[in-house]
C-alpha positions in Angstrom: -3.7 -104.6 -10.8 -4.4 -103.1 -7.6 -6.4 -99.6 -7.4 -5.4 -97.2 -4.6 -7.4 -96.3 -1.5 -9.9 -93.0 -2.1 -9.0 -89.8 -1.0 -10.9 -88.1 1.8 -13.0 -86.4 -1.1 -14.3 -89.7 -2.2 -18.2 -90.1 -2.5 -19.2 -93.0 -0.4 -23.0 -94.3 -1.4 -24.8 -95.3 1.7 -27.2 -97.9 1.8 -29.7 -96.8 4.7 -32.3 -98.9 5.9 -35.1 -98.1 8.1 -35.1 -100.5 11.0 -38.2 -102.3 12.3 -36.9 -103.2 15.5 -37.3 -101.1 18.8 -34.9 -98.5 19.5 -32.7 -97.5 22.2 -33.5 -99.8 25.5 -33.8 -102.9 23.4 -31.8 -106.3 23.6 -31.5 -106.0 19.7 -28.1 -104.3 19.8 -26.7 -106.1 16.9 -29.7 -105.0 14.6 -28.4 -102.9 11.3 -28.9 -99.4 11.4 -26.7 -98.0 8.7 -23.5 -98.5 6.5 -21.5 -97.0 3.7 -18.8 -98.3 1.3 -16.4 -96.3 -0.8 -16.8 -96.8 -4.7 -13.2 -97.5 -5.0 -11.8 -101.2 -4.6 -8.7 -102.8 -3.6 -7.3 -105.6 -5.8 -6.6 -109.0 -4.4 -3.5 -110.0 -3.2 -2.3 -106.6 -2.7 -0.8 -105.2 0.8 -3.7 -103.0 0.9 -5.9 -105.9 1.3 -3.7 -107.5 3.7 -3.5 -104.4 6.0 -7.3 -104.3 5.8 -7.5 -107.8 6.9 -5.1 -107.3 9.8 -7.2 -104.2 10.9 -10.4 -105.9 10.8 -8.9 -108.8 13.3 -7.2 -106.2 15.5 -10.7 -104.5 15.8 -12.5 -107.8 16.9 -9.5 -108.7 19.2 -9.3 -105.3 21.0 -13.2 -105.7 21.8 -12.6 -108.3 24.2 -10.7 -105.9 26.6 -12.1 -102.4 25.7 -15.2 -100.4 24.4 -13.2 -98.4 21.9 -9.6 -98.4 20.2 -8.1 -97.2 17.2 -5.3 -98.5 14.5 -3.0 -97.7 11.8 -1.9 -100.7 10.2 1.3 -100.6 8.0 3.6 -103.5 7.2 7.0 -102.8 6.5 7.8 -101.8 3.3 4.2 -100.3 2.8 3.4 -97.2 0.8 1.6 -94.5 1.9 -1.3 -95.6 -0.2 -1.4 -99.0 1.7 -1.5 -97.6 5.2 -5.3 -98.4 6.6 -6.6 -96.2 9.5 -9.6 -97.8 11.5 -11.7 -98.0 14.8 -14.4 -99.4 16.6 -16.5 -98.2 19.3 -19.4 -99.8 21.4 -22.1 -98.2 23.6 -20.6 -97.0 26.8 -22.6 -99.2 29.0 -21.4 -102.8 27.2 -19.5 -105.4 28.9 -16.4 -106.6 27.2 -17.9 -109.7 25.5 -21.2 -107.8 24.6 -18.6 -105.6 22.7 -16.5 -108.3 21.1 -19.6 -110.0 19.9 -21.1 -106.6 18.4 -18.0 -105.8 16.9 -17.3 -109.4 15.3 -21.0 -109.1 13.8 -20.2 -105.7 12.6 -17.0 -106.8 10.8 -18.8 -109.8 9.3 -21.7 -107.4 7.8 -19.2 -105.1 6.8 -17.4 -107.9 4.5 -21.1 -108.8 3.0 -22.0 -105.2 2.3 -18.7 -103.7 1.2 -16.5 -106.5 -0.4 -13.4 -105.2 -1.2 -14.2 -101.7 -0.7 -11.3 -99.2 0.0 -13.3 -97.7 2.7 -16.4 -98.5 4.5 -18.3 -97.8 7.8 -21.1 -99.7 9.7 -23.5 -98.8 12.7 -25.1 -101.3 14.5 -27.4 -100.7 17.5 -24.4 -101.2 20.0 -21.4 -100.6 18.2 -19.4 -98.8 14.9 -16.8 -99.9 13.0 -14.9 -97.8 10.4 -12.0 -98.2 8.3 -10.1 -96.1 5.6 -7.1 -95.0 3.7 -7.5 -91.7 4.8 -6.3 -90.2 8.4 -9.6 -89.7 9.4 -8.8 -90.4 13.2 -9.4 -87.4 15.7 -11.0 -85.3 12.7 -14.5 -83.9 13.7 -17.2 -85.0 11.3 -20.8 -83.5 11.8 -21.8 -84.9 8.3 -25.6 -86.4 9.1 -25.3 -90.1 8.0 -28.7 -91.1 9.7 -31.8 -89.8 11.1 -35.0 -91.6 11.9 -37.9 -90.3 13.8 -41.2 -92.2 15.4 -44.7 -91.2 14.6 -46.0 -87.9 15.6 -47.9 -88.2 18.8 -48.4 -84.5 20.0 -46.9 -82.7 22.8 -48.0 -80.7 25.8 -45.9 -78.2 27.7 -45.2 -80.8 30.7 -43.5 -83.2 28.3 -41.3 -80.5 26.5 -40.3 -79.2 29.5 -39.0 -82.6 30.3 -37.6 -83.2 26.9 -35.9 -79.9 27.1 -34.3 -80.9 30.6 -33.1 -84.3 29.3 -31.4 -82.8 25.9 -30.0 -79.9 28.1 -28.5 -82.4 30.7 -27.2 -84.7 27.9 -25.8 -81.6 26.1 -23.9 -80.2 29.4 -21.9 -83.2 30.0 -18.2 -84.1 29.8 -18.5 -87.6 28.9 -18.3 -89.3 25.6 -21.3 -91.4 26.5 -24.2 -90.2 28.5 -27.9 -91.0 29.2 -30.5 -89.3 31.3 -34.0 -89.1 31.8 -37.0 -87.2 33.3 -40.3 -89.0 33.9 -41.1 -91.2 30.7 -38.4 -89.3 28.3 -35.0 -91.0 28.1 -32.1 -89.9 26.2 -28.6 -91.0 25.0 -25.5 -89.5 23.6 -22.4 -90.9 22.6 -19.2 -89.7 20.7 -16.6 -91.5 19.1 -13.3 -91.4 21.8 -10.9 -90.3 18.9 -12.3 -86.7 19.3 -11.2 -84.2 21.9 -13.8 -83.8 24.7 -14.3 -80.3 23.3 -15.0 -81.6 19.4 -17.3 -84.3 21.2 -19.5 -81.1 22.7 -19.6 -79.5 19.5 -20.7 -82.5 17.8 -23.4 -83.2 20.6 -24.7 -79.6 20.3 -25.1 -80.5 16.6 -26.8 -83.6 17.0 -29.2 -82.5 19.6 -30.1 -79.5 17.9 -30.9 -81.7 14.6 -32.8 -84.2 16.7 -35.2 -81.5 18.2 -35.7 -80.2 14.9 -36.0 -83.1 12.4 -38.0 -85.3 14.8 -40.4 -82.9 15.8 -43.0 -83.9 18.4 -42.4 -87.8 17.7 -42.2 -90.8 20.0 -38.6 -91.4 19.6 -35.7 -90.1 17.3 -32.5 -91.1 16.4 -29.7 -88.5 14.7 -26.5 -90.1 13.7 -23.7 -87.5 12.6 -20.2 -88.7 11.3 -18.6 -88.9 15.0 -21.5 -89.0 17.3 -25.2 -89.5 17.7 -28.4 -88.3 19.9 -31.2 -90.4 20.5 -34.3 -90.1 22.5 -37.5 -91.9 23.3 -40.7 -92.1 25.8 -40.2 -94.8 27.8 -41.8 -97.9 26.4 -42.6 -96.3 23.0 -40.5 -97.1 20.0 -41.8 -98.1 16.7 -45.5 -99.1 17.9 -46.6 -95.5 18.6 -49.0 -94.9 21.5 -50.0 -92.1 23.7 -47.5 -89.7 25.1 -44.9 -86.9 23.8 -41.9 -86.0 22.0 -39.1 -83.5 22.2 -39.9 -81.4 19.3 -41.9 -78.5 18.4 -42.7 -79.5 14.7 -45.3 -81.7 13.7 -43.5 -83.5 11.3 -41.5 -87.0 11.1 -38.8 -88.5 8.4 -37.5 -91.8 7.3 -34.3 -92.8 5.8 -34.5 -94.0 2.6 -32.0 -96.3 0.5 -29.5 -95.1 -2.1 -28.8 -91.8 -0.4 -25.4 -90.4 -1.7 -23.5 -88.1 0.4 -19.8 -87.3 1.2 -18.4 -88.8 4.3 
């Protein structure tokens, strides 16, 4: 007997981990950041299971030629409850082979993390994949799903000026993927391309604002919302600490812990 896929309001229990690998400018683009699974399961041998498998295959195949794509999978005779929506997105500076490799790894890890889940999502350093029964494509989502900040290393006025300049530059752009730097400070933002550019700008503003507030005077920081993220680092300083400055004005830093429950 199959269980119908979850509605938009279904709770997802997020198994978030603290990444111990270097951040942002790192070759470890396939390292795990966060993942989430619906509490609802689908039955084996059902149409929904077949559609999920078709979707995941389509994600990997499409990543050979594009850094983003979205899908709606419905075989003839499917009911509304059997339809699966999904997408993937790779970092904007990826080559096709890198994108496909990352998406293939994400799909593999998704199957291990969320076996038989009716809805799931997973973010690696270099790519994001998600599927669900709900028509989430094109829907803005500014829910905080992951945040992590480096050690507090103090701040000084020149450093704050550079950080503000980088963050303002990233917020003012009109691209789905944008990077920038000033002196030792590097920043990156990316939005899932199923959104309009105006919705992405709104998401960027929210993510950058939270990044400044939550990460304080840290060496680096990551804030991932449901449909966009913002990241910064002092050049060459990630999880190792050291002298330098961050982008915030508060002396505090946060870690993400496992078992956090939120609406997605």
